[in-house]
Rosetta silent file (secondary structure, phi, psi, omega in degrees, C-alpha in Angstrom):
SEQUENCE: MLVQLQYLRAIAALMVVYFHAVLQLAKVNPAVDATAFVYGETGVDIFFVLSGFVMWLTTSGRAMSPIDFARRRIKRIVPLYWLATLFSATVALVAPSLLKSTVFDLPHLIASLFFLPWANPADPSTITPVVVPGWTLNYEMFFYFVFALLLPLQEVRRIPAMFAVFAVILIACRLLPETTMTRFYREPIMLEFLAGVVLGWLYGQKVLLPNRWAWAALAMGFAFLSINEALMPPESRFYAWGIPAIFIVYGAISIDFSRLPLIGWLNYLGDCSYSIYITHAFTLAFLRVAADRLPIGILQQPVLFVILSLVLSSIGGAIIHEITSPRRRKVAVASRPPA
SCORE:     score description
SCORE:     0.000 S_00000001
   1 L     0.000  139.923  178.497  -36.481    7.001   26.084 S_00000001
   2 L   -63.015  126.700 -175.608  -33.512    4.653   25.824 S_00000001
   3 H   -65.033  -28.272  179.739  -30.448    6.754   25.085 S_00000001
   4 H   -65.211  -27.148  175.177  -29.089    4.101   22.729 S_00000001
   5 H   -66.355  -37.842  176.607  -32.043    4.746   20.447 S_00000001
   6 H   -63.539  -43.715  178.561  -30.948    8.371   20.251 S_00000001
   7 H   -59.595  -46.521 -178.204  -27.427    7.283   19.389 S_00000001
   8 H   -65.605  -37.096  176.012  -28.670    4.972   16.646 S_00000001
   9 H   -60.415  -45.783  179.966  -30.912    7.683   15.210 S_00000001
  10 H   -62.307  -47.102 -178.864  -27.988   10.070   15.020 S_00000001
  11 H   -62.292  -43.552 -179.926  -25.686    7.461   13.464 S_00000001
  12 H   -62.868  -42.535  179.656  -28.328    6.407   10.916 S_00000001
  13 H   -63.607  -43.445 -179.646  -29.006   10.019    9.899 S_00000001
  14 H   -69.383  -30.860  174.369  -25.294   10.767    9.484 S_00000001
  15 H   -61.551  -43.886 -179.912  -24.852    7.567    7.469 S_00000001
  16 H   -67.186  -40.642  177.038  -27.482    8.794    5.007 S_00000001
  17 H   -59.899  -46.419  179.083  -25.893   12.251    4.849 S_00000001
  18 H   -58.843  -44.890 -179.483  -22.509   10.658    4.123 S_00000001
  19 H   -57.287  -49.240 -178.866  -24.053    8.470    1.411 S_00000001
  20 H   -71.019  -31.515  177.456  -25.615   11.422   -0.394 S_00000001
  21 H   -64.091  -42.878  179.073  -22.508   13.570    0.084 S_00000001
  22 H   -65.451  -38.477  177.399  -20.350   10.979   -1.669 S_00000001
  23 H   -63.813  -33.406  179.496  -22.882   10.763   -4.497 S_00000001
  24 H   -69.486  -22.535 -176.470  -22.700   14.545   -4.861 S_00000001
  25 H   -58.706  -35.224  179.850  -18.940   14.374   -5.338 S_00000001
  26 H   -64.035  -29.692  178.121  -19.375   13.209   -8.925 S_00000001
  27 H   -82.532  -34.402 -179.330  -21.322   16.407   -9.643 S_00000001
  28 H   -74.063  -43.367 -177.813  -18.941   18.646   -7.723 S_00000001
  29 L  -141.150   90.985 -176.239  -15.755   17.142   -9.147 S_00000001
  30 L   -60.145  -18.534 -179.727  -16.289   14.727  -12.070 S_00000001
  31 L   -74.633  -15.487 -177.617  -12.596   13.807  -11.977 S_00000001
  32 L   -90.389  125.985  174.705  -13.049   12.107   -8.608 S_00000001
  33 L  -100.763   99.983 -175.748  -14.110    8.452   -8.642 S_00000001
  34 L  -103.753   13.562 -175.359  -15.695    7.955   -5.229 S_00000001
  35 H   -59.459  -30.595 -179.555  -17.630    4.776   -6.039 S_00000001
  36 H   -71.378  -13.526 -176.215  -15.419    2.743   -3.696 S_00000001
  37 H  -110.248    8.949  178.615  -16.468    5.005   -0.824 S_00000001
  38 L   -73.335  116.123 -177.985  -20.218    4.939   -1.370 S_00000001
  39 L  -158.701  151.403  174.064  -21.660    3.771    1.919 S_00000001
  40 L   119.528  -11.152  178.199  -24.447    4.726    4.296 S_00000001
  41 L   -58.658  -26.865 -177.584  -27.643    3.978    2.393 S_00000001
  42 L   -72.347   -6.428  171.951  -28.280    1.288    4.986 S_00000001
  43 H   -56.580  -30.994  178.051  -28.937    3.968    7.596 S_00000001
  44 H   -61.701  -40.395 -178.544  -32.499    3.814    6.274 S_00000001
  45 H   -66.247  -37.160  174.697  -32.788    0.167    7.315 S_00000001
  46 H   -63.027  -43.059  178.638  -31.698    1.030   10.855 S_00000001
  47 H   -58.439  -43.917 -176.283  -34.340    3.771   10.881 S_00000001
  48 H   -65.312  -44.019  178.292  -37.072    1.354    9.790 S_00000001
  49 H   -64.731  -42.919  177.353  -36.262   -1.233   12.459 S_00000001
  50 H   -59.287  -40.806 -177.814  -36.035    1.542   15.059 S_00000001
  51 H   -62.130  -46.087  177.551  -39.397    2.917   13.965 S_00000001
  52 H   -61.163  -41.438  179.441  -41.168   -0.399   14.474 S_00000001
  53 H   -61.647  -48.335 -176.399  -39.500   -0.808   17.863 S_00000001
  54 H   -66.507  -38.663  179.913  -40.443    2.689   19.056 S_00000001
  55 H   -62.321  -41.380  178.325  -44.039    2.401   17.854 S_00000001
  56 H   -68.884  -43.233 -176.677  -44.506   -0.795   19.861 S_00000001
  57 H   -61.415  -38.784 -174.787  -42.663    0.565   22.882 S_00000001
  58 H   -85.413   -7.758  179.317  -44.740    3.764   23.034 S_00000001
  59 H  -116.899  -18.298 -177.191  -48.119    2.045   22.630 S_00000001
  60 L   -65.334  132.306  178.349  -47.683   -1.243   24.501 S_00000001
  61 L    74.714   10.560 -179.445  -49.675   -1.390   27.731 S_00000001
  62 L  -124.543  146.331  175.731  -51.385    1.912   27.007 S_00000001
  63 L   -85.255  110.373 -178.934  -54.893    2.733   25.899 S_00000001
  64 L  -138.801  126.168  179.562  -54.462    4.670   22.659 S_00000001
  65 L   -81.520  158.354  176.385  -57.022    5.125   19.932 S_00000001
  66 H   -56.749  -35.624 -179.307  -56.095    5.112   16.250 S_00000001
  67 H   -66.702  -44.300  178.564  -57.020    8.810   16.078 S_00000001
  68 H   -62.493  -42.654  179.460  -54.721    9.739   18.964 S_00000001
  69 H   -62.108  -47.421 -178.898  -51.903    7.717   17.447 S_00000001
  70 H   -63.121  -39.445 -179.921  -52.385    9.288   14.020 S_00000001
  71 H   -61.190  -42.499 -179.747  -52.556   12.780   15.527 S_00000001
  72 H   -66.765  -41.478 -179.763  -49.215   12.297   17.275 S_00000001
  73 H   -67.725  -41.330  179.010  -47.518   10.907   14.180 S_00000001
  74 H   -64.250  -42.392  178.704  -48.869   13.668   11.951 S_00000001
  75 H   -61.637  -34.435 -178.679  -47.776   16.316   14.426 S_00000001
  76 H   -77.580  -41.184 -168.611  -44.299   14.813   14.462 S_00000001
  77 H   -96.333  -45.307 -163.412  -43.844   14.174   10.731 S_00000001
  78 H   -69.991  -49.320 -171.664  -46.005   16.451    8.615 S_00000001
  79 H   -54.397  -51.791 -178.853  -45.201   20.128    9.426 S_00000001
  80 H   -65.783  -40.417 -178.138  -41.477   20.017    8.643 S_00000001
  81 H   -65.260  -41.072  177.737  -41.950   17.673    5.701 S_00000001
  82 H   -65.040  -41.558  177.479  -44.604   19.894    4.143 S_00000001
  83 H   -60.249  -46.281  179.812  -42.426   22.977    4.603 S_00000001
  84 H   -63.418  -40.212 -179.141  -39.484   21.218    2.961 S_00000001
  85 H   -66.639  -45.880 -179.769  -41.686   19.924    0.132 S_00000001
  86 H   -66.618  -37.944  177.216  -43.277   23.296   -0.586 S_00000001
  87 H   -63.572  -46.097 -179.462  -39.904   25.040   -0.425 S_00000001
  88 H   -63.876  -41.073  178.471  -38.368   22.531   -2.834 S_00000001
  89 H   -64.743  -38.159  177.955  -41.326   22.801   -5.223 S_00000001
  90 H   -64.042  -43.744  177.412  -41.057   26.600   -5.161 S_00000001
  91 H   -62.417  -42.206  179.318  -37.353   26.449   -5.998 S_00000001
  92 H   -62.238  -30.274  179.906  -38.097   23.986   -8.803 S_00000001
  93 H   -81.230  -42.203 -173.199  -40.648   26.430  -10.213 S_00000001
  94 H   -87.615  -42.125 -176.106  -38.671   29.665   -9.784 S_00000001
  95 L  -135.423   69.194 -173.618  -35.059   28.513  -10.213 S_00000001
  96 H   -62.527  -22.693 -178.245  -35.100   24.996  -11.717 S_00000001
  97 H   -67.606  -17.091 -178.866  -31.390   25.102  -12.592 S_00000001
  98 H   -77.624  -19.344 -175.751  -30.533   24.837   -8.877 S_00000001
  99 L  -112.067  141.945 -179.128  -32.056   21.364   -8.578 S_00000001
 100 L  -103.770  -26.538 -173.326  -30.894   18.202  -10.310 S_00000001
 101 L  -120.941   16.145 -178.442  -33.486   15.631   -9.243 S_00000001
 102 L  -140.220  131.258  170.931  -36.659   17.729   -8.915 S_00000001
 103 L  -126.110  153.654 -178.785  -38.888   19.479  -11.431 S_00000001
 104 L   -75.766  126.705  178.280  -42.133   21.258  -10.685 S_00000001
 105 L  -151.832  116.875 -172.201  -45.145   19.072  -11.385 S_00000001
 106 H   -60.937  -48.727  177.214  -48.452   19.716   -9.611 S_00000001
 107 H   -57.853  -39.571  178.039  -49.722   16.089   -9.426 S_00000001
 108 H   -63.008  -41.315  178.552  -46.299   15.027   -8.136 S_00000001
 109 H   -62.246  -46.413 -178.634  -46.409   17.800   -5.522 S_00000001
 110 H   -63.552  -43.684  178.245  -49.885   16.804   -4.309 S_00000001
 111 H   -61.441  -39.197  179.934  -48.907   13.133   -4.120 S_00000001
 112 H   -63.881  -42.371 -178.712  -45.781   14.082   -2.159 S_00000001
 113 H   -64.470  -28.135 -177.997  -47.767   16.117    0.362 S_00000001
 114 L  -106.750   16.780  172.781  -50.065   13.167    1.009 S_00000001
 115 L    59.525   36.955  178.562  -47.297   10.522    1.099 S_00000001
 116 L  -101.154  132.613  178.389  -48.534    8.755   -2.018 S_00000001
 117 L   -59.896  134.882 -177.853  -46.015    6.928   -4.220 S_00000001
 118 L  -151.206  137.462  177.103  -45.531    8.777   -7.508 S_00000001
 119 E   -64.383  132.028 -178.670  -43.027    8.481  -10.339 S_00000001
 120 E   -72.242  120.740 -179.268  -40.585   11.370  -10.182 S_00000001
 121 L   -58.269  -27.549  178.918  -41.043   13.517  -13.336 S_00000001
 122 L   -73.093  -24.886  178.750  -37.299   14.238  -13.322 S_00000001
 123 E  -153.675   86.210 -173.912  -36.595   10.488  -13.493 S_00000001
 124 E   -58.780  -14.054  178.541  -39.743    8.419  -14.205 S_00000001
 125 E   -76.450  -12.332 -179.718  -37.881    5.194  -13.398 S_00000001
 126 E  -109.335  146.828  176.469  -37.805    6.196   -9.720 S_00000001
 127 E  -107.721   89.870 -176.892  -40.705    6.476   -7.288 S_00000001
 128 L  -137.632  148.613  178.954  -39.650    9.426   -5.170 S_00000001
 129 L   -80.204 -175.123  179.992  -41.404   12.529   -3.808 S_00000001
 130 L   -57.400  -49.635  171.701  -40.428   16.155   -4.328 S_00000001
 131 L   -86.731  102.026 -166.699  -37.964   15.890   -1.435 S_00000001
 132 H   -53.723  -44.312  179.078  -36.270   12.750   -2.723 S_00000001
 133 H   -62.022  -12.076  179.801  -35.195   11.262    0.656 S_00000001
 134 H   -69.967   -1.853  176.448  -38.873   11.432    1.628 S_00000001
 135 H   -59.122  -30.190  179.083  -39.491    8.113   -0.161 S_00000001
 136 H   -67.984  -31.809  179.758  -38.822    6.511    3.202 S_00000001
 137 H   -69.798  -27.611  174.779  -41.626    8.555    4.755 S_00000001
 138 H   -61.879  -39.718  175.269  -44.069    7.086    2.251 S_00000001
 139 H   -70.500  -42.837 -179.935  -43.271    3.691    3.769 S_00000001
 140 H   -56.911  -50.437 -175.859  -43.290    5.114    7.310 S_00000001
 141 H   -66.737  -33.554  176.443  -46.723    6.671    6.952 S_00000001
 142 H   -66.601  -42.635  176.077  -48.130    3.515    5.403 S_00000001
 143 H   -61.200  -43.730  178.230  -46.778    1.494    8.317 S_00000001
 144 H   -60.246  -38.994 -179.779  -48.289    4.003   10.762 S_00000001
 145 H   -61.216  -49.317  179.129  -51.626    3.699    8.965 S_00000001
 146 H   -65.117  -43.473 -179.598  -51.708   -0.095    9.322 S_00000001
 147 H   -59.205  -43.643 -179.196  -50.372    0.071   12.877 S_00000001
 148 H   -63.769  -41.666 -178.824  -53.086    2.568   13.875 S_00000001
 149 H   -62.931  -27.942 -177.070  -55.861    0.440   12.391 S_00000001
 150 H   -92.102   -4.389 -179.216  -54.750   -2.545   14.477 S_00000001
 151 L   -60.188  -34.448  178.887  -54.530   -0.672   17.798 S_00000001
 152 L   -65.498  -17.140  178.600  -58.125   -1.582   18.817 S_00000001
 153 L   -68.990  155.352  171.210  -57.123   -5.271   18.805 S_00000001
 154 L   -58.461  142.968 -173.285  -55.992   -6.951   21.989 S_00000001
 155 H   -56.473  -35.718 -177.372  -52.265   -6.459   22.318 S_00000001
 156 H   -66.619  -20.108 -177.443  -51.562  -10.182   22.100 S_00000001
 157 H   -99.235   -8.740 -172.416  -53.197  -10.267   18.659 S_00000001
 158 H   -66.806  -45.939 -175.619  -51.618   -7.182   17.126 S_00000001
 159 H   -65.568  -48.204  175.263  -48.316   -8.655   15.978 S_00000001
 160 H   -57.636  -39.253  179.080  -49.866  -11.745   14.269 S_00000001
 161 H   -65.078  -38.791  179.418  -52.448   -9.443   12.668 S_00000001
 162 H   -62.671  -45.201  178.779  -49.694   -7.107   11.489 S_00000001
 163 H   -62.873  -40.000  179.620  -47.802   -9.950    9.854 S_00000001
 164 H   -64.466  -44.888 -178.494  -50.990  -11.183    8.198 S_00000001
 165 H   -62.482  -47.355 -177.964  -51.883   -7.739    6.846 S_00000001
 166 H   -70.129  -31.109  175.106  -48.439   -7.065    5.417 S_00000001
 167 H   -63.424  -44.168  178.443  -48.235  -10.566    3.938 S_00000001
 168 H   -62.022  -42.834 -179.072  -51.533   -9.955    2.119 S_00000001
 169 H   -62.830  -47.720 -178.107  -50.296   -6.554    0.907 S_00000001
 170 H   -63.677  -43.049 -179.519  -46.978   -7.911   -0.387 S_00000001
 171 H   -67.758  -44.898 -178.861  -48.604  -10.873   -2.130 S_00000001
 172 H   -61.749  -41.006 -178.474  -51.440   -8.795   -3.612 S_00000001
 173 H   -68.688  -21.735  177.145  -49.048   -6.167   -4.974 S_00000001
 174 H   -87.592  -22.752 -179.241  -47.079   -8.907   -6.749 S_00000001
 175 H   -91.379  -30.508 -178.194  -50.187  -10.548   -8.218 S_00000001
 176 L   -73.601  159.914  175.835  -52.039   -7.407   -9.308 S_00000001
 177 L   -56.004  145.645 -174.802  -51.202   -5.587  -12.556 S_00000001
 178 L   -72.218  124.507  173.014  -48.118   -3.436  -12.200 S_00000001
 179 L  -134.424  176.763  176.577  -48.766    0.177  -11.262 S_00000001
 180 H   -59.512  -42.150 -178.850  -46.760    2.748   -9.349 S_00000001
 181 H   -64.162  -48.767 -177.131  -48.580    1.734   -6.161 S_00000001
 182 H   -68.241  -34.707  175.743  -48.061   -2.003   -6.569 S_00000001
 183 H   -61.769  -40.122 -175.112  -44.392   -1.508   -7.532 S_00000001
 184 H   -74.852  -46.236 -172.622  -43.822    0.543   -4.403 S_00000001
 185 H   -88.257    1.884  175.144  -45.726   -1.515   -1.836 S_00000001
 186 L   -89.113   -4.418 -177.535  -44.568   -4.928   -3.007 S_00000001
 187 L   -74.363  126.300 -177.510  -41.075   -4.261   -1.677 S_00000001
 188 H   -72.668    4.134  174.560  -40.344   -6.442    1.386 S_00000001
 189 H   -57.508  -25.448  179.194  -38.369   -3.593    2.982 S_00000001
 190 H   -63.194  -21.200  178.942  -41.602   -2.979    4.900 S_00000001
 191 H   -66.758  -18.272  177.912  -40.889   -6.147    6.864 S_00000001
 192 H   -65.115  -33.568  174.443  -38.133   -4.245    8.669 S_00000001
 193 H   -61.423  -42.904 -178.982  -40.837   -2.321   10.538 S_00000001
 194 H   -65.820  -36.652  176.268  -42.331   -5.616   11.683 S_00000001
 195 H   -60.735  -40.850  177.279  -38.922   -6.811   12.839 S_00000001
 196 H   -63.884  -38.084  177.528  -38.705   -3.677   14.985 S_00000001
 197 H   -62.181  -43.688  179.004  -42.162   -4.388   16.418 S_00000001
 198 H   -62.602  -40.835  176.981  -41.041   -7.897   17.382 S_00000001
 199 H   -62.799  -36.436  176.338  -37.939   -6.440   19.053 S_00000001
 200 H   -62.884  -40.350  177.631  -40.230   -4.077   20.957 S_00000001
 201 H   -65.555  -44.024  178.710  -42.253   -7.049   22.176 S_00000001
 202 H   -60.500  -40.602  178.892  -39.068   -8.912   23.185 S_00000001
 203 H   -63.364  -41.823  178.737  -37.890   -5.841   25.081 S_00000001
 204 H   -65.061  -31.270  178.174  -41.221   -5.638   26.902 S_00000001
 205 L   -86.945    0.982 -178.606  -40.929   -9.313   27.828 S_00000001
 206 L    60.492   32.397  174.642  -37.316   -8.719   28.974 S_00000001
 207 L   -93.317   85.960 -173.804  -36.066  -11.282   26.476 S_00000001
 208 L  -122.391  163.823  179.074  -32.719   -9.603   25.899 S_00000001
 209 L   -78.585  146.124  170.247  -29.193  -10.661   25.088 S_00000001
 210 L   -57.943  152.894 -171.827  -26.583  -10.979   27.830 S_00000001
 211 H   -53.881  -44.095 -178.086  -24.353   -7.914   27.879 S_00000001
 212 H   -63.756  -42.974  179.714  -21.365   -9.633   26.244 S_00000001
 213 H   -71.310  -29.781  178.566  -23.480  -11.068   23.444 S_00000001
 214 H   -64.666  -45.181  177.364  -25.283   -7.762   23.012 S_00000001
 215 H   -63.185  -38.335  178.288  -22.017   -5.944   22.308 S_00000001
 216 H   -64.385  -42.511  178.804  -21.044   -8.731   19.909 S_00000001
 217 H   -63.350  -40.475  179.444  -24.393   -8.457   18.084 S_00000001
 218 H   -62.718  -47.626 -179.110  -23.980   -4.694   17.818 S_00000001
 219 H   -66.423  -43.640  179.880  -20.457   -4.981   16.396 S_00000001
 220 H   -65.571  -36.538  179.230  -21.359   -7.831   14.032 S_00000001
 221 H   -60.594  -48.091  179.322  -24.424   -5.950   12.853 S_00000001
 222 H   -66.996  -37.442  179.575  -22.405   -2.906   11.813 S_00000001
 223 H   -63.094  -49.489 -178.464  -19.673   -5.080   10.295 S_00000001
 224 H   -71.963  -28.025  175.114  -22.075   -7.106    8.164 S_00000001
 225 H   -62.235  -44.355  178.535  -24.075   -3.997    7.283 S_00000001
 226 H   -65.609  -45.942 -179.157  -20.921   -2.489    5.801 S_00000001
 227 H   -64.400  -47.456 -176.602  -19.900   -5.698    4.032 S_00000001
 228 H   -67.558  -32.783  178.042  -23.360   -6.458    2.664 S_00000001
 229 H   -65.591  -34.088  179.035  -23.876   -2.907    1.441 S_00000001
 230 H   -75.039  -32.181 -171.480  -20.680   -3.250   -0.602 S_00000001
 231 H  -102.613  -27.835 -172.491  -21.479   -6.722   -1.922 S_00000001
 232 L  -108.723  139.637 -179.388  -25.279   -6.966   -2.135 S_00000001
 233 L   -74.618  160.977  179.247  -27.568   -4.866   -4.362 S_00000001
 234 H   -58.146  -24.802 -179.773  -30.436   -2.769   -2.939 S_00000001
 235 H   -61.824  -23.111 -179.098  -32.903   -5.323   -4.325 S_00000001
 236 H  -104.719   18.254 -169.666  -31.834   -7.720   -1.569 S_00000001
 237 H   -66.184  -29.939 -173.208  -31.805   -5.124    1.177 S_00000001
 238 H   -64.104  -24.183  174.452  -34.679   -6.526    3.255 S_00000001
 239 H  -112.641  -38.913 -177.212  -32.495   -9.470    4.280 S_00000001
 240 H   -71.316  -33.726  178.407  -28.924   -8.481    3.300 S_00000001
 241 L  -105.633  -31.775 -176.889  -29.226   -5.075    4.977 S_00000001
 242 H   -68.943  -41.328 -179.013  -32.279   -5.611    7.154 S_00000001
 243 H   -63.531  -46.226  174.399  -30.924   -8.551    9.170 S_00000001
 244 H   -59.534  -35.738  177.968  -27.745   -6.692   10.217 S_00000001
 245 H   -63.889  -36.502  177.205  -29.947   -3.717   11.145 S_00000001
 246 H   -64.486  -44.031  177.122  -31.992   -6.041   13.371 S_00000001
 247 H   -58.644  -42.390 -179.033  -28.796   -7.255   15.056 S_00000001
 248 H   -61.600  -49.636 -177.101  -27.740   -3.657   15.641 S_00000001
 249 H   -68.307  -42.830 -179.610  -31.011   -2.616   17.252 S_00000001
 250 H   -64.109  -41.754  176.839  -31.392   -5.832   19.287 S_00000001
 251 H   -62.216  -43.843 -176.715  -27.815   -5.545   20.530 S_00000001
 252 H   -64.979  -43.289 -176.526  -28.257   -1.879   21.417 S_00000001
 253 H   -73.713  -17.120  178.822  -31.502   -2.315   23.369 S_00000001
 254 H   -82.868  -15.087 -177.574  -29.987   -5.237   25.289 S_00000001
 255 L   -89.630  136.751  177.392  -27.122   -3.101   26.627 S_00000001
 256 L   -85.394   92.431 -177.480  -27.610   -1.113   29.809 S_00000001
 257 H   -76.052  -10.578  178.119  -26.349    2.260   28.632 S_00000001
 258 H   -67.160  -17.744  178.288  -27.268    3.872   31.955 S_00000001
 259 H   -86.646   -4.728 -176.967  -24.019    2.430   33.294 S_00000001
 260 L  -109.079  155.514  177.340  -22.019    4.251   30.619 S_00000001
 261 L   -61.951  141.732  178.830  -21.127    7.954   30.325 S_00000001
 262 L   -74.579  129.383  173.713  -23.675    9.956   28.339 S_00000001
 263 L   -92.475   93.304 -169.361  -22.426   11.134   24.942 S_00000001
 264 H   -59.671  -45.633 -176.086  -24.257   14.436   24.997 S_00000001
 265 H   -67.501  -34.964  179.152  -23.670   15.598   21.426 S_00000001
 266 H   -72.245  -37.852  175.304  -24.680   12.224   19.968 S_00000001
 267 H   -61.096  -42.525 -179.919  -27.781   12.142   22.131 S_00000001
 268 H   -66.863  -41.723  177.907  -28.682   15.641   20.926 S_00000001
 269 H   -64.285  -27.549  172.919  -28.131   14.722   17.275 S_00000001
 270 H   -62.845  -40.939  174.562  -30.525   11.839   17.880 S_00000001
 271 H   -59.805  -37.170 -174.881  -33.137   14.434   18.820 S_00000001
 272 L   -89.052    0.141 -168.546  -32.312   16.298   15.613 S_00000001
 273 H   -58.725  -39.731  179.903  -32.127   13.208   13.387 S_00000001
 274 H   -64.709  -44.568  178.397  -35.479   13.756   11.645 S_00000001
 275 H   -63.502  -40.066  177.692  -34.621   17.370   10.875 S_00000001
 276 H   -62.000  -44.506 -177.225  -31.166   16.355    9.650 S_00000001
 277 H   -62.869  -43.359 -176.391  -32.671   13.696    7.420 S_00000001
 278 H   -73.918  -37.042 -171.207  -35.242   16.011    5.858 S_00000001
 279 H   -95.824  -11.524 -172.725  -33.033   19.083    5.405 S_00000001
 280 H   -65.309  -25.772  178.185  -29.652   17.600    4.454 S_00000001
 281 H   -62.358  -35.969  178.767  -30.579   17.526    0.752 S_00000001
 282 H   -70.752  -38.301  177.368  -30.816   21.321    0.813 S_00000001
 283 H   -62.308  -44.745 -179.739  -27.456   21.608    2.564 S_00000001
 284 H   -66.906  -36.633  176.760  -25.814   19.382   -0.041 S_00000001
 285 H   -63.692  -41.933  177.429  -27.436   21.337   -2.867 S_00000001
 286 H   -60.765  -45.215 -179.817  -26.076   24.569   -1.351 S_00000001
 287 H   -64.932  -37.084  178.510  -22.576   23.072   -1.110 S_00000001
 288 H   -64.911  -44.883  178.654  -22.756   21.829   -4.697 S_00000001
 289 H   -64.383  -41.683  178.467  -23.755   25.253   -6.000 S_00000001
 290 H   -62.436  -39.701  179.467  -21.064   26.903   -3.854 S_00000001
 291 H   -65.242  -34.606  179.562  -18.448   24.489   -5.196 S_00000001
 292 H   -70.866  -29.732 -169.734  -19.449   25.336   -8.771 S_00000001
 293 H  -105.262  -15.134  178.200  -19.254   29.075   -8.213 S_00000001
 294 L   -72.249  134.022 -179.820  -16.322   29.588   -5.894 S_00000001
 295 L   -64.905  -28.386  178.276  -13.236   30.719   -7.801 S_00000001
 296 L   -97.274  134.023 -174.727  -11.065   28.535   -5.570 S_00000001
 297 H   -83.347   36.641 -176.306  -11.703   24.814   -5.851 S_00000001
 298 H   -64.894  -37.250 -178.807  -11.497   24.217   -2.111 S_00000001
 299 H   -76.226   -8.103  177.964  -14.944   22.607   -1.958 S_00000001
 300 H   -86.384   -1.801  174.071  -13.965   20.246   -4.745 S_00000001
 301 L   -75.005  119.628 -171.681  -11.598   18.467   -2.379 S_00000001
 302 H   -54.956  -48.969 -176.471  -13.433   15.177   -1.634 S_00000001
 303 H   -64.073  -44.638 -179.789  -12.559   14.830    2.050 S_00000001
 304 H   -63.286  -41.328 -179.461  -13.327   18.464    2.829 S_00000001
 305 H   -61.602  -44.210 -178.759  -16.610   18.316    0.931 S_00000001
 306 H   -67.185  -42.463  179.158  -17.779   15.235    2.845 S_00000001
 307 H   -62.171  -45.533  178.370  -16.716   16.677    6.221 S_00000001
 308 H   -63.258  -36.904  177.759  -18.499   19.954    5.505 S_00000001
 309 H   -60.241  -46.084 -179.815  -21.561   18.020    4.382 S_00000001
 310 H   -66.185  -44.940 -176.420  -21.721   16.145    7.685 S_00000001
 311 H   -68.980  -50.282 -176.425  -21.012   19.186    9.848 S_00000001
 312 H   -69.704  -33.146  175.603  -23.274   21.672    8.055 S_00000001
 313 H   -65.523  -38.001  177.892  -26.107   19.137    7.696 S_00000001
 314 H   -67.195  -44.192  179.947  -25.921   18.509   11.452 S_00000001
 315 H   -65.192  -46.090  179.376  -25.886   22.219   12.248 S_00000001
 316 H   -62.097  -42.559  178.049  -28.704   22.956    9.818 S_00000001
 317 H   -64.218  -37.433  178.742  -30.790   20.087   11.166 S_00000001
 318 H   -65.591  -41.346  179.290  -30.174   21.241   14.739 S_00000001
 319 H   -63.160  -46.481  179.159  -31.292   24.788   13.921 S_00000001
 320 H   -63.540  -38.861  177.910  -34.467   23.556   12.249 S_00000001
 321 H   -60.933  -44.259 -179.634  -35.101   21.205   15.171 S_00000001
 322 H   -64.621  -34.735 -178.578  -34.818   24.050   17.658 S_00000001
 323 H   -75.178  -39.397 -170.348  -37.208   26.180   15.613 S_00000001
 324 H   -99.989  -12.239 -175.925  -39.824   23.526   14.924 S_00000001
 325 L   -63.518  123.231  177.671  -39.715   21.294   18.017 S_00000001
 326 H   -58.472  -36.953 -179.324  -43.098   21.457   19.836 S_00000001
 327 H   -63.225  -41.647  179.541  -41.327   20.879   23.161 S_00000001
 328 H   -64.105  -40.871 -179.081  -39.083   23.872   22.583 S_00000001
 329 H   -65.136  -38.910  179.526  -42.036   26.055   21.682 S_00000001
 330 H   -63.991  -41.755  178.563  -43.897   25.030   24.833 S_00000001
 331 H   -61.215  -42.707 -178.313  -40.882   25.877   26.979 S_00000001
 332 H   -64.160  -41.992  179.765  -40.584   29.255   25.280 S_00000001
 333 H   -65.678  -43.793 -178.670  -44.256   30.055   25.815 S_00000001
 334 H   -63.120  -28.098 -176.826  -44.136   28.922   29.451 S_00000001
 335 L   -84.676   -7.993  179.582  -41.146   31.151   30.120 S_00000001
 336 L   -70.818  142.880  176.155  -42.832   34.328   28.914 S_00000001
 337 L   -70.601  149.976  179.592  -43.910   36.763   31.643 S_00000001
 338 L   -63.017  146.448 -178.672  -47.650   37.183   32.041 S_00000001
 339 L   -71.020    0.000    0.000  -49.183   40.025   30.047 S_00000001
């Protein structure tokens, strides 16, 4: 796997953690106005482009059935997400005062477990699962579903077919009567996955940027991502945030990182990025409760709170990754002495 993909995964995950940490500051210390420092939501857009790229890269030139593809994706995504969802639902049932954006609701729980869009009972205006950041996984799993169905096609026909399918979905969801499903799947943010697929095809064809231009694209992508996130609303994210994310990924994959020193900790956090993304909400909830109950207001200091959020979310995600990673379990089993 390209090490730059690991770096981008880590950076995107930490961007999302930072974003949610700053949002938590208003609950931890209402006197602090951190609105000028809200940034990082666009980490999701980097994730989506990366996901499309990786899916194409790992299936191109290989014979893979839809069932095999689905099995691998489910094995990667579902176990940790289900554990987090069931844990969050249990807390919402037993100690609802600990959670601010989740209430126990059985239909909502079932929909969350099966990656179905559902209005959040705690805030019916939002379509979010029990684990709120998991809304992105609803899009991910839908993309995987369509991608898997198109795998039997000849490779040269998959990308045009993908664009056709998603165009039909987006148009149909805007023409059909409004429901939770049509509201959710009419969002063009799904096109970011397709952009990643196209980048995967370009990478396979060795249509890459020269090194100097690649670094420029990477820097400009992050610069415009920051500017556009400050100036453009989320409703315009598929182009205002998605295009810079495309520049970032295209620039990164065009650079030969094998000639550069390995940043070990960033590479490792890339491995842990999924665990960090899924579990950081629990870390932030713990810090919020701790800030409310500690007699000393040390956790109410904005900078310290954000730093602790990033550090503890990374540590917590790394621990969960080590526990749940199939590769780690295989190594552990292989190292046991024979009975």
